[in-house]
PyMOL Python script that loads the backbone (N, CA, C, O; Angstrom):
from pymol import cmd

cmd.read_pdbstr("""\
ATOM      1  N   UNK A   1      -5.153   3.651 -15.013  1.00  0.00           N
ATOM      2  CA  UNK A   1      -4.596   3.901 -13.692  1.00  0.00           C
ATOM      3  C   UNK A   1      -5.470   4.880 -12.917  1.00  0.00           C
ATOM      4  O   UNK A   1      -5.652   4.729 -11.708  1.00  0.00           O
ATOM      5  N   UNK A   2      -6.011   5.881 -13.606  1.00  0.00           N
ATOM      6  CA  UNK A   2      -6.830   6.877 -12.932  1.00  0.00           C
ATOM      7  C   UNK A   2      -8.133   6.258 -12.427  1.00  0.00           C
ATOM      8  O   UNK A   2      -8.589   6.585 -11.331  1.00  0.00           O
ATOM      9  N   UNK A   3      -8.730   5.374 -13.212  1.00  0.00           N
ATOM     10  CA  UNK A   3      -9.985   4.736 -12.794  1.00  0.00           C
ATOM     11  C   UNK A   3      -9.744   3.863 -11.574  1.00  0.00           C
ATOM     12  O   UNK A   3     -10.525   3.899 -10.623  1.00  0.00           O
ATOM     13  N   UNK A   4      -8.668   3.075 -11.590  1.00  0.00           N
ATOM     14  CA  UNK A   4      -8.345   2.219 -10.447  1.00  0.00           C
ATOM     15  C   UNK A   4      -8.082   3.054  -9.198  1.00  0.00           C
ATOM     16  O   UNK A   4      -8.533   2.696  -8.110  1.00  0.00           O
ATOM     17  N   UNK A   5      -7.365   4.151  -9.342  1.00  0.00           N
ATOM     18  CA  UNK A   5      -7.105   5.043  -8.210  1.00  0.00           C
ATOM     19  C   UNK A   5      -8.374   5.630  -7.636  1.00  0.00           C
ATOM     20  O   UNK A   5      -8.526   5.734  -6.419  1.00  0.00           O
ATOM     21  N   UNK A   6      -9.293   6.017  -8.520  1.00  0.00           N
ATOM     22  CA  UNK A   6     -10.571   6.546  -8.046  1.00  0.00           C
ATOM     23  C   UNK A   6     -11.377   5.483  -7.300  1.00  0.00           C
ATOM     24  O   UNK A   6     -12.001   5.773  -6.279  1.00  0.00           O
ATOM     25  N   UNK A   7     -11.362   4.260  -7.809  1.00  0.00           N
ATOM     26  CA  UNK A   7     -12.088   3.177  -7.138  1.00  0.00           C
ATOM     27  C   UNK A   7     -11.502   2.918  -5.753  1.00  0.00           C
ATOM     28  O   UNK A   7     -12.240   2.778  -4.778  1.00  0.00           O
ATOM     29  N   UNK A   8     -10.178   2.856  -5.670  1.00  0.00           N
ATOM     30  CA  UNK A   8      -9.521   2.634  -4.382  1.00  0.00           C
ATOM     31  C   UNK A   8      -9.837   3.770  -3.416  1.00  0.00           C
ATOM     32  O   UNK A   8     -10.133   3.523  -2.247  1.00  0.00           O
ATOM     33  N   UNK A   9      -9.779   5.008  -3.891  1.00  0.00           N
ATOM     34  CA  UNK A   9     -10.075   6.157  -3.036  1.00  0.00           C
ATOM     35  C   UNK A   9     -11.504   6.154  -2.533  1.00  0.00           C
ATOM     36  O   UNK A   9     -11.745   6.435  -1.359  1.00  0.00           O
ATOM     37  N   UNK A  10     -12.448   5.845  -3.390  1.00  0.00           N
ATOM     38  CA  UNK A  10     -13.861   5.827  -2.991  1.00  0.00           C
ATOM     39  C   UNK A  10     -14.131   4.690  -2.014  1.00  0.00           C
ATOM     40  O   UNK A  10     -14.876   4.871  -1.050  1.00  0.00           O
ATOM     41  N   UNK A  11     -13.540   3.524  -2.246  1.00  0.00           N
ATOM     42  CA  UNK A  11     -13.713   2.408  -1.312  1.00  0.00           C
ATOM     43  C   UNK A  11     -13.137   2.773   0.061  1.00  0.00           C
ATOM     44  O   UNK A  11     -13.744   2.466   1.086  1.00  0.00           O
ATOM     45  N   UNK A  12     -11.980   3.422   0.085  1.00  0.00           N
ATOM     46  CA  UNK A  12     -11.397   3.858   1.354  1.00  0.00           C
ATOM     47  C   UNK A  12     -12.304   4.859   2.062  1.00  0.00           C
ATOM     48  O   UNK A  12     -12.472   4.789   3.279  1.00  0.00           O
ATOM     49  N   UNK A  13     -12.889   5.791   1.311  1.00  0.00           N
ATOM     50  CA  UNK A  13     -13.805   6.755   1.910  1.00  0.00           C
ATOM     51  C   UNK A  13     -15.029   6.070   2.505  1.00  0.00           C
ATOM     52  O   UNK A  13     -15.443   6.385   3.621  1.00  0.00           O
ATOM     53  N   UNK A  14     -15.605   5.133   1.758  1.00  0.00           N
ATOM     54  CA  UNK A  14     -16.808   4.450   2.234  1.00  0.00           C
ATOM     55  C   UNK A  14     -16.518   3.582   3.458  1.00  0.00           C
ATOM     56  O   UNK A  14     -17.247   3.637   4.448  1.00  0.00           O
ATOM     57  N   UNK A  15     -15.454   2.783   3.390  1.00  0.00           N
ATOM     58  CA  UNK A  15     -15.107   1.946   4.538  1.00  0.00           C
ATOM     59  C   UNK A  15     -14.698   2.790   5.735  1.00  0.00           C
ATOM     60  O   UNK A  15     -15.122   2.530   6.861  1.00  0.00           O
ATOM     61  N   UNK A  16     -13.881   3.793   5.492  1.00  0.00           N
ATOM     62  CA  UNK A  16     -13.444   4.665   6.580  1.00  0.00           C
ATOM     63  C   UNK A  16     -14.606   5.384   7.239  1.00  0.00           C
ATOM     64  O   UNK A  16     -14.659   5.492   8.464  1.00  0.00           O
ATOM     65  N   UNK A  17     -15.529   5.874   6.439  1.00  0.00           N
ATOM     66  CA  UNK A  17     -16.704   6.543   6.995  1.00  0.00           C
ATOM     67  C   UNK A  17     -17.573   5.600   7.800  1.00  0.00           C
ATOM     68  O   UNK A  17     -18.060   5.952   8.874  1.00  0.00           O
ATOM     69  N   UNK A  18     -17.766   4.398   7.277  1.00  0.00           N
ATOM     70  CA  UNK A  18     -18.576   3.403   7.988  1.00  0.00           C
ATOM     71  C   UNK A  18     -17.920   3.009   9.300  1.00  0.00           C
ATOM     72  O   UNK A  18     -18.582   2.966  10.337  1.00  0.00           O
ATOM     73  N   UNK A  19     -16.625   2.721   9.264  1.00  0.00           N
ATOM     74  CA  UNK A  19     -15.923   2.316  10.481  1.00  0.00           C
ATOM     75  C   UNK A  19     -15.872   3.446  11.498  1.00  0.00           C
ATOM     76  O   UNK A  19     -15.945   3.195  12.701  1.00  0.00           O
ATOM     77  N   UNK A  20     -15.746   4.691  11.033  1.00  0.00           N
ATOM     78  CA  UNK A  20     -15.756   5.831  11.945  1.00  0.00           C
ATOM     79  C   UNK A  20     -17.108   5.938  12.649  1.00  0.00           C
ATOM     80  O   UNK A  20     -17.169   6.128  13.864  1.00  0.00           O
ATOM     81  N   UNK A  21     -18.178   5.817  11.887  1.00  0.00           N
ATOM     82  CA  UNK A  21     -19.513   5.898  12.489  1.00  0.00           C
ATOM     83  C   UNK A  21     -19.775   4.728  13.431  1.00  0.00           C
ATOM     84  O   UNK A  21     -20.419   4.907  14.464  1.00  0.00           O
ATOM     85  N   UNK A  22     -19.293   3.549  13.098  1.00  0.00           N
ATOM     86  CA  UNK A  22     -19.460   2.418  13.993  1.00  0.00           C
ATOM     87  C   UNK A  22     -18.635   2.607  15.262  1.00  0.00           C
ATOM     88  O   UNK A  22     -19.116   2.326  16.360  1.00  0.00           O
ATOM     89  N   UNK A  23     -17.421   3.074  15.125  1.00  0.00           N
ATOM     90  CA  UNK A  23     -16.572   3.318  16.293  1.00  0.00           C
ATOM     91  C   UNK A  23     -17.136   4.393  17.201  1.00  0.00           C
ATOM     92  O   UNK A  23     -16.956   4.337  18.417  1.00  0.00           O
ATOM     93  N   UNK A  24     -17.816   5.370  16.624  1.00  0.00           N
ATOM     94  CA  UNK A  24     -18.453   6.436  17.404  1.00  0.00           C
ATOM     95  C   UNK A  24     -19.815   6.007  17.933  1.00  0.00           C
ATOM     96  O   UNK A  24     -20.497   6.786  18.599  1.00  0.00           O
ATOM     97  N   UNK A  25     -20.214   4.771  17.641  1.00  0.00           N
ATOM     98  CA  UNK A  25     -21.492   4.194  18.073  1.00  0.00           C
ATOM     99  C   UNK A  25     -22.694   4.912  17.461  1.00  0.00           C
ATOM    100  O   UNK A  25     -23.777   4.923  18.047  1.00  0.00           O
ATOM    101  N   UNK A  26     -22.506   5.508  16.290  1.00  0.00           N
ATOM    102  CA  UNK A  26     -23.615   6.106  15.546  1.00  0.00           C
ATOM    103  C   UNK A  26     -24.346   5.011  14.777  1.00  0.00           C
ATOM    104  O   UNK A  26     -25.575   5.001  14.712  1.00  0.00           O
ATOM    105  N   UNK A  27     -23.574   4.082  14.189  1.00  0.00           N
ATOM    106  CA  UNK A  27     -24.142   2.907  13.533  1.00  0.00           C
ATOM    107  C   UNK A  27     -24.011   1.731  14.505  1.00  0.00           C
ATOM    108  O   UNK A  27     -22.928   1.170  14.671  1.00  0.00           O
ATOM    109  N   UNK A  28     -25.096   1.376  15.127  1.00  0.00           N
ATOM    110  CA  UNK A  28     -25.067   0.303  16.120  1.00  0.00           C
ATOM    111  C   UNK A  28     -25.356  -1.039  15.463  1.00  0.00           C
ATOM    112  O   UNK A  28     -25.699  -1.106  14.283  1.00  0.00           O
ATOM    113  N   UNK A  29     -25.212  -2.103  16.241  1.00  0.00           N
ATOM    114  CA  UNK A  29     -25.568  -3.430  15.777  1.00  0.00           C
ATOM    115  C   UNK A  29     -24.410  -4.223  15.215  1.00  0.00           C
ATOM    116  O   UNK A  29     -24.626  -5.201  14.499  1.00  0.00           O
ATOM    117  N   UNK A  30     -23.194  -3.831  15.520  1.00  0.00           N
ATOM    118  CA  UNK A  30     -22.022  -4.530  15.021  1.00  0.00           C
ATOM    119  C   UNK A  30     -21.057  -4.749  16.177  1.00  0.00           C
ATOM    120  O   UNK A  30     -21.135  -4.076  17.205  1.00  0.00           O
ATOM    121  N   UNK A  31     -20.158  -5.691  15.996  1.00  0.00           N
ATOM    122  CA  UNK A  31     -19.122  -5.928  17.002  1.00  0.00           C
ATOM    123  C   UNK A  31     -18.222  -4.692  17.132  1.00  0.00           C
ATOM    124  O   UNK A  31     -17.656  -4.440  18.196  1.00  0.00           O
ATOM    125  N   UNK A  32     -18.097  -3.934  16.055  1.00  0.00           N
ATOM    126  CA  UNK A  32     -17.239  -2.750  16.056  1.00  0.00           C
ATOM    127  C   UNK A  32     -17.915  -1.535  16.681  1.00  0.00           C
ATOM    128  O   UNK A  32     -17.245  -0.536  16.944  1.00  0.00           O
ATOM    129  N   UNK A  33     -19.206  -1.592  16.923  1.00  0.00           N
ATOM    130  CA  UNK A  33     -19.934  -0.440  17.442  1.00  0.00           C
ATOM    131  C   UNK A  33     -19.449  -0.088  18.845  1.00  0.00           C
ATOM    132  O   UNK A  33     -19.367  -0.940  19.730  1.00  0.00           O
ATOM    133  N   UNK A  34     -19.132   1.180  19.018  1.00  0.00           N
ATOM    134  CA  UNK A  34     -18.706   1.683  20.314  1.00  0.00           C
ATOM    135  C   UNK A  34     -17.257   1.380  20.661  1.00  0.00           C
ATOM    136  O   UNK A  34     -16.828   1.660  21.780  1.00  0.00           O
ATOM    137  N   UNK A  35     -16.497   0.820  19.740  1.00  0.00           N
ATOM    138  CA  UNK A  35     -15.087   0.496  19.974  1.00  0.00           C
ATOM    139  C   UNK A  35     -14.226   1.625  19.419  1.00  0.00           C
ATOM    140  O   UNK A  35     -14.220   1.880  18.215  1.00  0.00           O
ATOM    141  N   UNK A  36     -13.499   2.299  20.309  1.00  0.00           N
ATOM    142  CA  UNK A  36     -12.763   3.492  19.889  1.00  0.00           C
ATOM    143  C   UNK A  36     -11.669   3.185  18.878  1.00  0.00           C
ATOM    144  O   UNK A  36     -11.337   4.049  18.067  1.00  0.00           O
ATOM    145  N   UNK A  37     -11.098   1.983  18.898  1.00  0.00           N
ATOM    146  CA  UNK A  37     -10.047   1.697  17.913  1.00  0.00           C
ATOM    147  C   UNK A  37     -10.600   1.743  16.499  1.00  0.00           C
ATOM    148  O   UNK A  37      -9.873   2.118  15.579  1.00  0.00           O
ATOM    149  N   UNK A  38     -11.865   1.375  16.290  1.00  0.00           N
ATOM    150  CA  UNK A  38     -12.456   1.449  14.954  1.00  0.00           C
ATOM    151  C   UNK A  38     -12.741   2.887  14.556  1.00  0.00           C
ATOM    152  O   UNK A  38     -12.747   3.217  13.370  1.00  0.00           O
ATOM    153  N   UNK A  39     -12.976   3.735  15.534  1.00  0.00           N
ATOM    154  CA  UNK A  39     -13.120   5.164  15.251  1.00  0.00           C
ATOM    155  C   UNK A  39     -11.822   5.698  14.653  1.00  0.00           C
ATOM    156  O   UNK A  39     -11.843   6.398  13.641  1.00  0.00           O
ATOM    157  N   UNK A  40     -10.696   5.368  15.279  1.00  0.00           N
ATOM    158  CA  UNK A  40      -9.401   5.860  14.811  1.00  0.00           C
ATOM    159  C   UNK A  40      -8.968   5.211  13.501  1.00  0.00           C
ATOM    160  O   UNK A  40      -8.437   5.885  12.619  1.00  0.00           O
ATOM    161  N   UNK A  41      -9.193   3.911  13.374  1.00  0.00           N
ATOM    162  CA  UNK A  41      -8.865   3.229  12.123  1.00  0.00           C
ATOM    163  C   UNK A  41      -9.706   3.796  10.980  1.00  0.00           C
ATOM    164  O   UNK A  41      -9.199   4.017   9.880  1.00  0.00           O
ATOM    165  N   UNK A  42     -10.983   4.030  11.243  1.00  0.00           N
ATOM    166  CA  UNK A  42     -11.868   4.588  10.228  1.00  0.00           C
ATOM    167  C   UNK A  42     -11.457   5.983   9.801  1.00  0.00           C
ATOM    168  O   UNK A  42     -11.467   6.302   8.612  1.00  0.00           O
ATOM    169  N   UNK A  43     -11.094   6.818  10.768  1.00  0.00           N
ATOM    170  CA  UNK A  43     -10.659   8.176  10.421  1.00  0.00           C
ATOM    171  C   UNK A  43      -9.382   8.142   9.591  1.00  0.00           C
ATOM    172  O   UNK A  43      -9.242   8.902   8.632  1.00  0.00           O
ATOM    173  N   UNK A  44      -8.448   7.264   9.955  1.00  0.00           N
ATOM    174  CA  UNK A  44      -7.196   7.155   9.203  1.00  0.00           C
ATOM    175  C   UNK A  44      -7.465   6.678   7.778  1.00  0.00           C
ATOM    176  O   UNK A  44      -6.892   7.209   6.826  1.00  0.00           O
ATOM    177  N   UNK A  45      -8.332   5.679   7.628  1.00  0.00           N
ATOM    178  CA  UNK A  45      -8.637   5.166   6.293  1.00  0.00           C
ATOM    179  C   UNK A  45      -9.373   6.218   5.463  1.00  0.00           C
ATOM    180  O   UNK A  45      -9.149   6.314   4.256  1.00  0.00           O
ATOM    181  N   UNK A  46     -10.240   7.000   6.087  1.00  0.00           N
ATOM    182  CA  UNK A  46     -10.943   8.074   5.395  1.00  0.00           C
ATOM    183  C   UNK A  46      -9.938   9.099   4.864  1.00  0.00           C
ATOM    184  O   UNK A  46     -10.056   9.562   3.729  1.00  0.00           O
ATOM    185  N   UNK A  47      -8.960   9.446   5.681  1.00  0.00           N
ATOM    186  CA  UNK A  47      -7.934  10.402   5.260  1.00  0.00           C
ATOM    187  C   UNK A  47      -7.105   9.822   4.119  1.00  0.00           C
ATOM    188  O   UNK A  47      -6.759  10.536   3.178  1.00  0.00           O
ATOM    189  N   UNK A  48      -6.787   8.532   4.197  1.00  0.00           N
ATOM    190  CA  UNK A  48      -6.061   7.880   3.103  1.00  0.00           C
ATOM    191  C   UNK A  48      -6.863   7.975   1.804  1.00  0.00           C
ATOM    192  O   UNK A  48      -6.300   8.236   0.741  1.00  0.00           O
ATOM    193  N   UNK A  49      -8.175   7.762   1.891  1.00  0.00           N
ATOM    194  CA  UNK A  49      -9.031   7.878   0.715  1.00  0.00           C
ATOM    195  C   UNK A  49      -9.007   9.277   0.124  1.00  0.00           C
ATOM    196  O   UNK A  49      -8.948   9.442  -1.094  1.00  0.00           O
ATOM    197  N   UNK A  50      -9.053  10.280   0.986  1.00  0.00           N
ATOM    198  CA  UNK A  50      -8.979  11.662   0.502  1.00  0.00           C
ATOM    199  C   UNK A  50      -7.650  11.947  -0.186  1.00  0.00           C
ATOM    200  O   UNK A  50      -7.614  12.596  -1.231  1.00  0.00           O
ATOM    201  N   UNK A  51      -6.565  11.463   0.397  1.00  0.00           N
ATOM    202  CA  UNK A  51      -5.238  11.685  -0.183  1.00  0.00           C
ATOM    203  C   UNK A  51      -5.125  10.990  -1.536  1.00  0.00           C
ATOM    204  O   UNK A  51      -4.594  11.562  -2.488  1.00  0.00           O
ATOM    205  N   UNK A  52      -5.624   9.760  -1.621  1.00  0.00           N
ATOM    206  CA  UNK A  52      -5.574   9.024  -2.894  1.00  0.00           C
ATOM    207  C   UNK A  52      -6.356   9.775  -3.971  1.00  0.00           C
ATOM    208  O   UNK A  52      -5.873   9.953  -5.089  1.00  0.00           O
ATOM    209  N   UNK A  53      -7.556  10.210  -3.629  1.00  0.00           N
ATOM    210  CA  UNK A  53      -8.358  10.929  -4.615  1.00  0.00           C
ATOM    211  C   UNK A  53      -7.697  12.247  -5.019  1.00  0.00           C
ATOM    212  O   UNK A  53      -7.733  12.624  -6.191  1.00  0.00           O
ATOM    213  N   UNK A  54      -7.101  12.941  -4.067  1.00  0.00           N
ATOM    214  CA  UNK A  54      -6.393  14.181  -4.386  1.00  0.00           C
ATOM    215  C   UNK A  54      -5.214  13.884  -5.309  1.00  0.00           C
ATOM    216  O   UNK A  54      -5.015  14.554  -6.322  1.00  0.00           O
ATOM    217  N   UNK A  55      -4.438  12.869  -4.940  1.00  0.00           N
ATOM    218  CA  UNK A  55      -3.243  12.540  -5.713  1.00  0.00           C
ATOM    219  C   UNK A  55      -3.595  12.165  -7.149  1.00  0.00           C
ATOM    220  O   UNK A  55      -2.895  12.552  -8.085  1.00  0.00           O
ATOM    221  N   UNK A  56      -4.671  11.418  -7.321  1.00  0.00           N
ATOM    222  CA  UNK A  56      -5.056  10.954  -8.652  1.00  0.00           C
ATOM    223  C   UNK A  56      -5.687  12.073  -9.482  1.00  0.00           C
ATOM    224  O   UNK A  56      -5.423  12.169 -10.681  1.00  0.00           O
ATOM    225  N   UNK A  57      -6.512  12.915  -8.868  1.00  0.00           N
ATOM    226  CA  UNK A  57      -7.336  13.853  -9.641  1.00  0.00           C
ATOM    227  C   UNK A  57      -6.906  15.317  -9.587  1.00  0.00           C
ATOM    228  O   UNK A  57      -7.060  16.026 -10.582  1.00  0.00           O
ATOM    229  N   UNK A  58      -6.384  15.786  -8.484  1.00  0.00           N
ATOM    230  CA  UNK A  58      -6.211  17.222  -8.332  1.00  0.00           C
ATOM    231  C   UNK A  58      -4.767  17.696  -8.278  1.00  0.00           C
ATOM    232  O   UNK A  58      -4.515  18.900  -8.228  1.00  0.00           O
ATOM    233  N   UNK A  59      -3.837  16.790  -8.286  1.00  0.00           N
ATOM    234  CA  UNK A  59      -2.448  17.230  -8.199  1.00  0.00           C
ATOM    235  C   UNK A  59      -2.064  17.982  -9.463  1.00  0.00           C
ATOM    236  O   UNK A  59      -2.607  17.742 -10.541  1.00  0.00           O
ATOM    237  N   UNK A  60      -1.138  18.874  -9.311  1.00  0.00           N
ATOM    238  CA  UNK A  60      -0.681  19.665 -10.451  1.00  0.00           C
ATOM    239  C   UNK A  60       0.338  18.862 -11.229  1.00  0.00           C
ATOM    240  O   UNK A  60       1.300  18.339 -10.665  1.00  0.00           O
ATOM    241  N   UNK A  61       0.124  18.770 -12.503  1.00  0.00           N
ATOM    242  CA  UNK A  61       1.053  18.045 -13.359  1.00  0.00           C
ATOM    243  C   UNK A  61       2.177  18.970 -13.799  1.00  0.00           C
ATOM    244  O   UNK A  61       1.980  20.165 -14.017  1.00  0.00           O
ATOM    245  N   UNK A  62       3.342  18.391 -13.922  1.00  0.00           N
ATOM    246  CA  UNK A  62       4.481  19.179 -14.389  1.00  0.00           C
ATOM    247  C   UNK A  62       4.319  19.484 -15.865  1.00  0.00           C
ATOM    248  O   UNK A  62       3.802  18.650 -16.610  1.00  0.00           O
ATOM    249  N   UNK A  63       4.741  20.638 -16.299  1.00  0.00           N
ATOM    250  CA  UNK A  63       4.642  20.980 -17.729  1.00  0.00           C
ATOM    251  C   UNK A  63       5.449  19.997 -18.572  1.00  0.00           C
ATOM    252  O   UNK A  63       6.539  19.573 -18.189  1.00  0.00           O
ATOM    253  N   UNK A  64       4.902  19.656 -19.700  1.00  0.00           N
ATOM    254  CA  UNK A  64       5.588  18.765 -20.608  1.00  0.00           C
ATOM    255  C   UNK A  64       5.277  17.302 -20.408  1.00  0.00           C
ATOM    256  O   UNK A  64       5.809  16.451 -21.121  1.00  0.00           O
ATOM    257  N   UNK A  65       4.425  16.996 -19.452  1.00  0.00           N
ATOM    258  CA  UNK A  65       4.076  15.583 -19.225  1.00  0.00           C
ATOM    259  C   UNK A  65       2.685  15.312 -19.740  1.00  0.00           C
ATOM    260  O   UNK A  65       2.201  14.185 -19.646  1.00  0.00           O
TER     261      UNK A  65
END
""", "prot")
cmd.dss("prot")
cmd.show_as("cartoon", "prot")
cmd.util.cbc("prot")
cmd.orient("prot")
């Protein structure tokens, strides 16, 4: 479960980062380049990736588990 969670989190970070850069028109040459909705979608997905990675790896476990 931990490996799958890490994979999902990393994929979200990579896609979110790419879409954010395309939406901000930093990465040009795509239909998504310069489109503000992809900037916002990318930022949201990036945050989801961070939350997933935090939840899987850094959360405090309850004693006895």
